[in-house]
Each structure stands twice: as C-alpha cells, then as structure tokens.
C-alpha positions as CSV (number, residue, x, y, z in Angstrom):
1,M,16.8,22.3,-55.1
2,A,20.0,20.2,-55.7
3,N,21.9,23.4,-56.3
4,S,20.7,24.8,-53.0
5,L,21.7,21.7,-51.1
6,T,25.1,21.7,-52.7
7,Q,25.6,25.3,-51.7
8,I,24.5,24.6,-48.1
9,A,26.9,21.6,-47.9
10,A,29.8,23.6,-49.3
11,V,29.4,26.6,-46.9
12,T,28.7,24.3,-43.9
13,G,31.9,22.3,-44.7
14,M,33.9,25.5,-44.8
15,N,32.5,26.6,-41.5
16,L,33.2,23.4,-39.8
17,R,36.8,23.2,-41.1
18,N,37.4,26.7,-39.6
19,I,36.2,25.7,-36.1
20,P,39.7,24.7,-34.9
21,Q,40.8,28.3,-35.7
22,R,38.1,29.5,-33.3
23,W,38.5,26.7,-30.7
24,S,38.5,29.0,-27.7
25,S,35.2,30.7,-28.4
26,S,33.7,27.4,-29.6
27,M,34.8,25.8,-26.4
28,V,33.0,28.5,-24.4
29,A,29.7,27.7,-26.1
30,V,30.2,23.9,-25.7
31,L,31.0,24.2,-22.0
32,G,28.1,26.6,-21.5
33,I,25.6,24.2,-23.0
34,G,27.4,21.3,-21.3
35,G,27.0,22.9,-17.9
36,V,23.3,23.5,-18.4
37,T,22.8,19.9,-19.6
38,L,24.7,18.6,-16.7
39,V,22.4,20.4,-14.2
40,L,19.3,19.4,-16.1
41,V,20.1,15.7,-16.4
42,A,21.3,15.6,-12.7
43,L,18.1,17.0,-11.4
44,L,15.9,14.9,-13.6
45,S,17.9,11.8,-12.6
46,I,16.6,12.5,-9.0
47,A,13.0,12.1,-10.2
48,A,14.0,9.1,-12.3
49,G,15.6,7.5,-9.3
50,F,12.6,8.3,-7.1
51,K,10.4,6.7,-9.7
52,V,12.5,3.6,-9.9
53,A,12.6,3.2,-6.1
54,L,8.8,3.4,-5.9
55,E,7.5,1.8,-9.1
56,G,10.3,-0.7,-9.1
57,S,9.1,-1.9,-5.7
58,G,5.7,-2.9,-7.0
59,S,4.4,-6.2,-8.3
60,E,1.4,-7.1,-10.4
61,D,0.8,-10.2,-8.4
62,V,0.7,-8.4,-5.0
63,A,-2.3,-6.4,-4.0
64,M,-2.4,-3.4,-1.6
65,I,-5.6,-3.2,0.6
66,M,-6.3,0.0,2.5
67,R,-9.3,1.7,3.9
68,A,-11.6,3.0,1.1
69,G,-10.6,6.6,0.1
70,S,-7.1,6.4,1.6
71,T,-4.4,7.7,-0.7
72,N,-1.5,6.6,1.5
73,E,-0.9,4.3,4.5
74,L,-0.9,7.1,7.0
75,S,-4.3,8.4,6.2
76,G,-6.4,5.3,6.9
77,G,-6.8,2.3,9.3
78,F,-8.9,-0.6,10.2
79,G,-9.3,-3.4,12.8
80,V,-8.5,-7.1,13.0
81,D,-12.0,-7.9,11.8
82,T,-11.1,-6.5,8.3
83,V,-8.0,-8.7,8.3
84,T,-10.1,-11.7,9.0
85,V,-12.5,-11.0,6.2
86,V,-9.7,-10.3,3.7
87,S,-8.0,-13.6,4.8
88,D,-11.1,-15.6,3.6
89,A,-11.5,-13.7,0.3
90,P,-10.9,-15.5,-3.0
91,G,-7.9,-14.9,-5.3
92,I,-5.3,-15.0,-2.5
93,K,-2.4,-17.4,-2.8
94,R,-2.1,-20.0,0.0
95,D,0.8,-22.0,1.4
96,A,1.1,-25.7,1.9
97,Q,-1.0,-25.5,5.1
98,N,-3.7,-23.6,3.2
99,K,-3.0,-20.4,5.0
100,P,-3.4,-17.2,3.0
101,I,-0.1,-15.4,2.2
102,L,-0.7,-11.9,3.5
103,S,0.9,-9.3,5.7
104,P,-1.3,-6.9,7.8
105,E,1.0,-3.9,8.4
106,L,1.2,-0.8,10.6
107,Y,3.3,2.2,9.5
108,V,4.7,4.7,12.0
109,L,7.3,7.4,11.9
110,V,10.3,7.5,14.3
111,D,13.2,9.8,14.7
112,G,16.3,9.0,12.7
113,R,19.6,11.0,12.5
114,M,21.0,11.3,9.0
115,R,24.7,10.8,8.6
116,G,26.6,14.1,8.7
117,K,23.5,16.1,9.9
118,D,22.4,17.4,13.3
119,A,18.7,17.4,12.7
120,S,16.5,14.3,12.9
121,T,14.1,13.2,10.1
122,N,11.1,10.9,9.9
123,L,12.3,7.3,9.5
124,P,9.5,4.8,8.6
125,L,9.1,1.9,11.1
126,R,6.8,-0.8,9.7
127,G,5.1,-3.4,11.7
128,V,4.9,-6.6,9.6
129,S,4.0,-10.2,9.8
130,Q,6.0,-13.3,9.0
131,W,4.8,-13.2,5.4
132,A,6.2,-9.7,4.7
133,P,9.3,-11.0,2.9
134,Q,7.1,-13.2,0.6
135,V,4.9,-10.3,-0.5
136,R,8.0,-8.2,-1.5
137,K,9.4,-8.7,-5.0
138,S,13.1,-8.9,-4.2
139,F,13.5,-9.2,-0.5
140,K,16.9,-10.6,0.6
141,L,18.4,-10.7,4.1
142,V,22.0,-9.8,3.6
143,E,23.3,-9.5,7.1
144,G,22.2,-10.9,10.5
145,R,18.8,-12.6,10.9
146,M,15.1,-12.0,10.8
147,F,13.5,-10.5,14.0
148,R,11.8,-12.8,16.4
149,E,8.1,-12.4,16.9
150,G,7.1,-10.9,20.3
151,T,10.4,-9.1,20.8
152,N,11.8,-5.6,20.4
153,E,14.0,-6.6,17.5
154,V,14.1,-4.8,14.1
155,I,15.7,-5.4,10.7
156,V,16.6,-2.4,8.6
157,G,16.8,-1.7,4.9
158,D,20.1,-1.2,3.2
159,G,19.3,2.4,2.4
160,V,18.6,3.1,6.1
161,V,22.1,1.7,7.1
162,K,23.8,3.9,4.5
163,Q,21.9,7.1,5.3
164,Y,21.3,7.0,9.1
165,E,23.6,6.8,12.0
166,G,23.5,4.1,14.7
167,L,21.4,1.6,12.8
168,E,24.0,-1.0,11.9
169,V,23.4,-4.6,12.8
170,G,24.2,-5.1,16.5
171,K,23.3,-1.5,17.5
172,T,20.5,-0.6,19.9
173,V,18.2,2.4,19.3
174,R,15.4,4.0,21.3
175,W,12.0,4.6,19.7
176,G,8.6,5.1,21.3
177,N,9.9,4.8,24.9
178,A,11.4,1.4,24.2
179,N,14.8,0.1,23.2
180,W,15.0,-1.8,19.9
181,N,17.8,-4.2,18.9
182,V,18.9,-4.1,15.2
183,V,19.4,-7.8,14.3
184,G,19.4,-7.8,10.5
185,R,19.9,-5.8,7.3
186,F,18.0,-6.5,4.0
187,T,17.8,-5.4,0.4
188,D,14.8,-5.2,-1.9
189,G,16.2,-4.6,-5.3
190,G,16.6,-0.9,-4.6
191,G,13.0,-0.5,-3.8
192,I,11.3,1.7,-1.2
193,A,11.4,-1.0,1.5
194,E,15.1,-0.4,1.8
195,S,14.2,3.0,3.3
196,E,12.3,1.3,6.2
197,A,12.9,-0.5,9.4
198,W,10.7,-3.6,10.1
199,A,9.5,-5.0,13.4
200,D,6.8,-7.4,14.7
201,T,3.4,-5.8,14.2
202,P,1.9,-6.6,17.7
203,I,5.0,-5.1,19.3
204,V,4.7,-1.9,17.2
205,Q,1.0,-1.7,18.1
206,Q,1.8,-2.0,21.7
207,A,4.7,0.6,21.7
208,W,2.6,3.2,19.9
209,R,-0.7,2.3,21.7
210,R,-2.5,1.4,18.4
211,G,-4.6,-1.5,19.9
212,N,-5.3,-4.0,17.1
213,S,-5.3,-1.5,14.3
214,F,-3.6,-1.8,10.9
215,Q,-3.2,0.5,8.0
216,S,-2.6,-1.8,5.1
217,I,-2.7,-5.5,4.1
218,R,-0.4,-6.8,1.4
219,V,-1.6,-10.1,-0.2
220,K,0.0,-12.4,-2.6
221,L,-2.4,-13.1,-5.5
222,N,-2.7,-16.5,-7.3
223,N,-1.9,-14.5,-10.5
224,P,-2.3,-10.9,-11.7
225,E,-5.8,-11.8,-13.1
226,A,-7.0,-12.7,-9.6
227,L,-7.0,-9.0,-8.6
228,K,-10.5,-8.6,-10.1
229,T,-11.8,-11.6,-8.2
230,L,-10.5,-10.3,-4.9
231,K,-11.6,-6.7,-5.6
232,D,-15.2,-7.8,-6.6
233,S,-15.5,-10.0,-3.5
234,L,-14.4,-7.3,-1.1
235,S,-16.4,-4.5,-2.7
236,K,-19.6,-6.6,-2.3
237,D,-18.9,-7.5,1.3
238,P,-20.8,-5.2,3.6
239,R,-18.5,-6.0,6.5
240,V,-15.5,-4.1,5.0
241,R,-14.9,-0.8,3.3
242,V,-11.6,-1.1,1.6
243,G,-9.8,-0.2,-1.6
244,V,-7.9,-2.8,-3.6
245,Q,-5.1,-2.1,-6.2
246,T,-1.9,-3.7,-7.3
247,E,1.2,-2.8,-5.5
248,R,2.7,-1.4,-8.7
249,S,-0.3,0.9,-9.2
250,F,-0.2,2.1,-5.6
251,Y,3.5,3.1,-5.9
252,A,3.0,4.7,-9.3
253,D,0.4,7.0,-7.7
254,Q,2.8,7.7,-4.8
255,Q,5.6,8.9,-6.9
256,K,3.6,11.3,-9.1
257,L,3.7,14.3,-6.8
258,M,7.4,14.1,-6.0
259,S,8.4,13.5,-9.6
260,T,6.3,16.4,-10.8
261,I,7.9,18.8,-8.2
262,I,11.5,17.6,-9.1
263,N,10.9,17.8,-12.8
264,N,9.4,21.3,-12.6
265,V,12.3,22.5,-10.5
266,G,14.8,20.9,-12.8
267,W,13.3,22.5,-15.9
268,A,12.9,25.9,-14.3
269,L,16.6,26.0,-13.3
270,A,17.7,24.6,-16.7
271,I,15.7,27.4,-18.5
272,M,17.3,30.1,-16.3
273,M,20.8,28.7,-16.9
274,G,19.9,28.1,-20.5
275,I,19.4,31.8,-21.1
276,A,22.9,32.5,-19.9
277,A,24.3,29.7,-22.1
278,L,22.3,31.0,-25.0
279,F,24.0,34.4,-24.8
280,A,27.4,32.7,-24.7
281,A,26.5,30.7,-27.8
282,L,25.1,33.8,-29.4
283,N,28.4,35.7,-28.8
284,T,30.4,32.7,-30.2
285,L,28.4,32.6,-33.4
286,Y,28.5,36.4,-33.9
287,N,32.3,36.2,-33.6
288,A,32.3,33.3,-36.1
289,V,30.4,35.4,-38.6
290,A,32.6,38.5,-38.0
291,T,35.8,36.5,-38.7
292,R,34.4,35.1,-42.0
293,V,33.2,38.3,-43.6
294,R,35.5,37.9,-46.6
295,E,34.7,34.3,-47.1
296,I,31.0,35.0,-47.0
297,A,31.2,38.0,-49.3
298,T,33.3,35.9,-51.8
299,L,30.7,33.1,-51.7
300,R,27.9,35.6,-52.3
301,A,29.8,37.1,-55.2
302,M,30.2,33.6,-56.7
303,G,26.4,33.2,-56.6
304,F,25.8,31.5,-53.3
305,N,22.4,32.6,-51.9
306,G,21.7,34.0,-48.4
307,W,19.7,30.9,-47.3
308,A,22.7,28.7,-47.8
309,V,24.9,31.0,-45.6
310,M,22.2,31.2,-42.9
311,I,21.5,27.5,-42.7
312,S,25.3,26.8,-42.5
313,V,25.5,29.0,-39.4
314,L,22.5,27.2,-37.8
315,V,24.1,23.8,-38.6
316,E,27.3,24.9,-37.0
317,A,25.4,26.2,-33.9
318,M,23.5,22.9,-33.5
319,I,26.7,20.8,-33.8
320,L,28.1,22.8,-30.9
321,G,24.9,22.3,-29.0
322,A,24.9,18.5,-29.7
323,V,28.5,18.2,-28.5
324,G,27.7,20.3,-25.4
325,G,24.6,18.3,-24.6
326,L,26.5,15.0,-25.0
327,V,29.4,16.2,-22.8
328,G,26.9,17.4,-20.1
329,G,25.0,14.1,-20.2
330,L,28.2,12.0,-20.0
331,L,29.4,14.0,-17.1
332,A,26.1,13.6,-15.3
333,F,26.2,9.9,-15.9
334,L,29.8,9.5,-14.7
335,T,29.2,11.8,-11.6
336,F,25.7,11.0,-10.4
337,N,24.4,7.7,-11.8
338,G,24.0,5.2,-8.9
339,M,24.9,7.8,-6.2
340,H,22.7,7.2,-3.2
341,S,20.8,10.0,-1.5
342,S,17.6,10.6,0.3
343,T,14.6,13.0,0.1
344,M,11.2,13.6,1.6
345,N,8.4,11.3,0.3
346,W,5.6,13.8,0.4
347,A,3.0,11.1,0.1
348,S,4.0,9.6,3.5
349,F,6.0,12.6,5.1
350,S,8.9,10.3,5.6
351,Q,12.5,10.2,4.4
352,M,13.2,7.7,1.7
353,T,16.5,6.7,0.1
354,F,17.1,6.3,-3.6
355,A,19.8,6.2,-6.2
356,F,20.3,8.9,-8.9
357,T,19.3,7.2,-12.2
358,V,20.7,8.7,-15.4
359,T,18.8,6.9,-18.1
360,P,19.6,7.0,-21.9
361,Q,16.3,8.9,-22.3
362,L,17.6,11.7,-20.0
363,M,20.8,11.9,-21.9
364,V,18.9,12.3,-25.2
365,T,16.8,14.9,-23.5
366,G,19.9,16.9,-22.6
367,I,21.2,16.7,-26.2
368,I,17.9,17.9,-27.5
369,Y,17.8,20.8,-25.1
370,G,21.3,21.7,-26.2
371,L,20.2,21.6,-29.8
372,I,17.2,23.9,-29.1
373,L,19.3,26.4,-27.3
374,T,21.9,26.7,-30.0
375,F,19.3,26.7,-32.8
376,V,17.7,29.7,-31.1
377,A,21.2,31.3,-30.6
378,G,22.1,30.8,-34.3
379,I,19.1,32.5,-35.8
380,L,20.2,36.1,-35.4
381,P,23.9,35.5,-36.4
382,G,22.6,33.5,-39.4
383,I,20.3,36.3,-40.5
384,R,23.2,38.7,-40.2
385,A,25.5,36.5,-42.3
386,A,22.8,36.1,-44.9
387,R,22.2,39.9,-45.1
388,L,25.9,40.8,-45.1
389,P,26.5,43.2,-48.0
390,I,28.8,41.8,-50.6
391,T,30.6,45.1,-50.9
392,A,31.4,45.2,-47.2
393,G,33.2,41.9,-47.4
394,L,35.0,42.7,-50.6
395,R,36.5,45.8,-49.0
396,E,38.3,43.5,-46.5
397,L,40.2,41.9,-49.5
C-alpha cells in the first residue's frame, strides 16, 4: 500500500511540474470549466437572491392571516368583520393605549414602466394601515415622509425607485383613474417590501372599488410562542375562516416555485455547457498523456504500476477543475454579487426586485461541479496512460 502511494505521489508530482510546459492547453481547460462555473453560479445566485428577498422579509413574531385555503394574497379576501374578530384575539401585541398592533392590507397590481424598457409590468400597490411599518422587520423611511391618511399619497420601496421610471419622491403617477403623489422612499433590509408602493388602505379600496375588503392582516405577536394561542383562538371561532402562519413561513412557501424554476434552468444550462467544457478538458488531458509517452514508459519499465499512472492523470485533471471552478466562482462574485435586478414573482404575478447573492455555498458548488467534470474527463486519458505499452514509449528514446 505504502509503495503504491509513493508511486502515485511521484508520478503526480512529475505531471504537475510539467504543467507550465503545457500552459496553453491547460489554460483552455481551466477557462472552459471557469466559464461553466461562472454561468452556473450566476444563475443560482438569482434563486439565492430571490430567496433572501422573500425569506429575509419574514419574522417569527409577525403572523400573516389570510382567508382559509389561500396560498397568496391575490387569491383570497374578507370583510371588515374578520378584522374586528382578529383584533380581539389573544396573543397580539398591544400599544400603550391597549390597541392591537395589526395592519389590514389590500394588494392590487398597477402598471409600472421598467427603466430602459418600453413595456409595462405589474407593480404591487399595497393598501396599508398606520401600523404597517411596525409589523415589518426592518422598515426605514430614508427619504421624504410617510403618506397622510385619507389622501392620494404613496411611499415607494427602494427597489421600485431603482427599477421603475417616474417614481422618485416628488413625482406624480396615474393609477386606477387617479393621480398619486410620491412623498417618501423606504427600505426594508432588502426584503420584498422594497418592491412595493404603499398607500392608505381606504383610498386604495375606493380607487379600485373594493368596498371594505382586505386580503391579509399582519399582526405583531407578543412573542413567537403566541402564534399557537392566536391560531387556536381563530380556528375555533365560527365567525371567521382564516389561515394563520408566521410571516417567515409564508414567504418561505412563496419562494419555492420561483427558486425551483431558476435552479432547474441553471443546472440544465450548466450541464449543456459542461459537456462542451468536458471535451475541452478531455482534449487537454489526451495531449498531456501524448507528450509524456517516454516518461510514462520509463516509469513503467522501472516498476511503476498502471494504477499509479492513471490516478496521477485524474489528480491533474481535478486540480485543473478546482482551479477553473474557483476562477468561475470568484468572477461570479465580483461581477454579480449585490447587483440589483427584477423578476416575476409567480406567486403574486407581480414584478419584484432583488439582489444577486453569491454565497460561499454557491462558490463551493461551482468548485465541486468543476471537479466532477474534470474527473469524468480524466477517466479515458488515465486508462490510456495506464495501458500504454512500454515498448511504444521506449521507441521514442
């Protein structure tokens, strides 16, 4: 065993020392793997950013209440009577005046023009109450002021300002046969709220003729454990039919479909590109074996076994793969990490903004994928090197 390891180390060391002499072909393999890794990590970072924007918006001490059976805010609704019942339920945090901290909300879609594009997309306009900032985890008004109740004033998320035209503070926009004045801009820690515009709920109800209807209620819990108390109370109350879950759980469900789609597309494209990169690595390794015929034959004549030669080729291949994967991952991080973009949220059929997020886990995934590709590419050249007749190599001397 020790002898075999010694042989493997000796042959591998010789191969690695010879890489500078084959730098051009080695560079082709590294760049091929790096390109595949770059595309894979970039695409997967979209799903990661989408997940951060949604799941990062949620809190364990905020509950989402919607009509029973609804999977998103657009698919359900209820009247003011439900809001009254929820307001009296136990487990909800109250202010100094003993008023429950909750925000009944209405969610509609309006036309918004993306920067640099002619077509309009669905921009979420959310009718909220005065408590809306307090039931968001990281709400911060960074420009202008809060809208005044009973007026056609809106505040917009930071992502909306960056991605849409004509929604800067001080601008006026026309939605639902009414003019709306943009009076403030807010952030929410990069969460999904930054993809929305907010206005006073009664005004949104009036503009879209929704009567006294709502689609969700966000409530601040006394503590995360109070969710069970609230849920049990509402489930036993015959006056309402609602579903209760934490805000974090709600957003986790919302991101699953989009993340699955993006991940599947990313891996499908990476596999197709990986096949091309595999052939480039295969050609590099075959050339490496061809240029070392004499060295391999000499080693075999000295008693080195075929397994040592084959494993040395695989090790060389995987080192090239690791370098290529690392290069691709670093390029993806430097190029895409933190870059803002937008995509369709298929759960709500609205446009949402997010930031590409290249995590350490994605970079490791890219390196592992590079290792797999080059390991596969190294099998056939390794077998050829191991089976190379000693006499064929000695004739080169």
